[in-house]
C-alpha positions as a Python dict, from the first residue, in 0.01 Angstrom:
ca = {
    (1, 'M'): (0, 0, 0),
    (2, 'N'): (66, 115, -318),
    (3, 'N'): (23, 503, -297),
    (4, 'F'): (191, 451, 12),
    (5, 'L'): (487, 383, -139),
    (6, 'N'): (465, 644, -385),
    (7, 'T'): (354, 895, -115),
    (8, 'C'): (685, 832, -46),
    (9, 'R'): (873, 800, -289),
    (10, 'E'): (765, 1159, -390),
    (11, 'K'): (840, 1297, -53),
    (12, 'C'): (1213, 1159, -143),
    (13, 'E'): (1254, 1322, -421),
    (14, 'K'): (1189, 1630, -312),
    (15, 'I'): (1468, 1651, -58),
    (16, 'P'): (1848, 1616, -347),
    (17, 'I'): (2042, 1399, -78),
    (18, 'L'): (1757, 1190, -95),
    (19, 'N'): (1636, 1218, -484),
    (20, 'H'): (1884, 853, -501),
    (21, 'F'): (1696, 594, -235),
    (22, 'A'): (1388, 688, -422),
    (23, 'D'): (1501, 499, -773),
    (24, 'K'): (1361, 195, -879),
    (25, 'H'): (1651, -3, -878),
    (26, 'F'): (1765, 87, -542),
    (27, 'F'): (1525, -104, -379),
    (28, 'N'): (1556, -325, -637),
    (29, 'Y'): (1913, -335, -530),
    (30, 'T'): (1844, -319, -161),
    (31, 'W'): (1627, -666, -133),
    (32, 'I'): (1819, -840, -381),
    (33, 'S'): (2197, -784, -111),
    (34, 'I'): (1895, -884, 136),
    (35, 'L'): (1804, -1218, -3),
    (36, 'F'): (2080, -1358, -102),
    (37, 'S'): (2302, -1228, 323),
    (38, 'L'): (2017, -1431, 399),
    (39, 'L'): (2090, -1730, 200),
    (40, 'N'): (2453, -1735, 230),
    (41, 'I'): (2358, -1783, 683),
    (42, 'L'): (2138, -2022, 519),
    (43, 'L'): (2318, -2299, 291),
    (44, 'L'): (2558, -2262, 481),
    (45, 'W'): (2491, -2332, 778),
    (46, 'L'): (2224, -2637, 598),
    (47, 'F'): (2570, -2773, 473),
    (48, 'I'): (2853, -2707, 735),
    (49, 'D'): (2619, -2836, 1016),
    (50, 'I'): (2325, -3089, 851),
    (51, 'F'): (2477, -3277, 567),
    (52, 'H'): (2856, -3272, 748),
    (53, 'I'): (3020, -3079, 387),
    (54, 'P'): (3393, -2905, 530),
    (55, 'T'): (3308, -2580, 578),
    (56, 'I'): (3610, -2498, 313),
    (57, 'I'): (3377, -2630, 55),
    (58, 'S'): (3082, -2583, 178),
    (59, 'S'): (3164, -2151, 189),
    (60, 'V'): (3295, -2206, -161),
    (61, 'V'): (3022, -2355, -383),
    (62, 'V'): (2792, -2146, -208),
    (63, 'I'): (2953, -1817, -155),
    (64, 'G'): (3073, -1855, -531),
    (65, 'G'): (2689, -1989, -598),
    (66, 'T'): (2483, -1682, -456),
    (67, 'F'): (2701, -1429, -646),
    (68, 'L'): (2663, -1580, -935),
    (69, 'L'): (2308, -1551, -883),
    (70, 'R'): (2275, -1230, -738),
    (71, 'Y'): (2448, -1158, -1159),
    (72, 'V'): (2140, -1297, -1247),
    (73, 'L'): (1909, -1130, -1037),
    (74, 'F'): (2046, -838, -1074),
    (75, 'K'): (2046, -835, -1469),
    (76, 'I'): (1721, -949, -1452),
    (77, 'F'): (1538, -654, -1327),
    (78, 'K'): (1859, -406, -1487),
    (79, 'I'): (2049, -247, -1184),
    (80, 'M'): (2320, -388, -1334),
}
């Protein structure tokens, strides 16, 4: 699998417009963003529908919390 990713990265680096997408930081940014989008949906469903916490409180807590966690992960992976 790692060999496949390296091959794809090498091919992308040869095409100037795709060179940006071959960057390791781009892949980290993408999977972190997808993870936190899904986490927002899951946590909002859990807080609002299962725990019956009011929507405004749930939204502020979940979206604010995941925003801060996303920032921490970006710092850990040195994306920012």
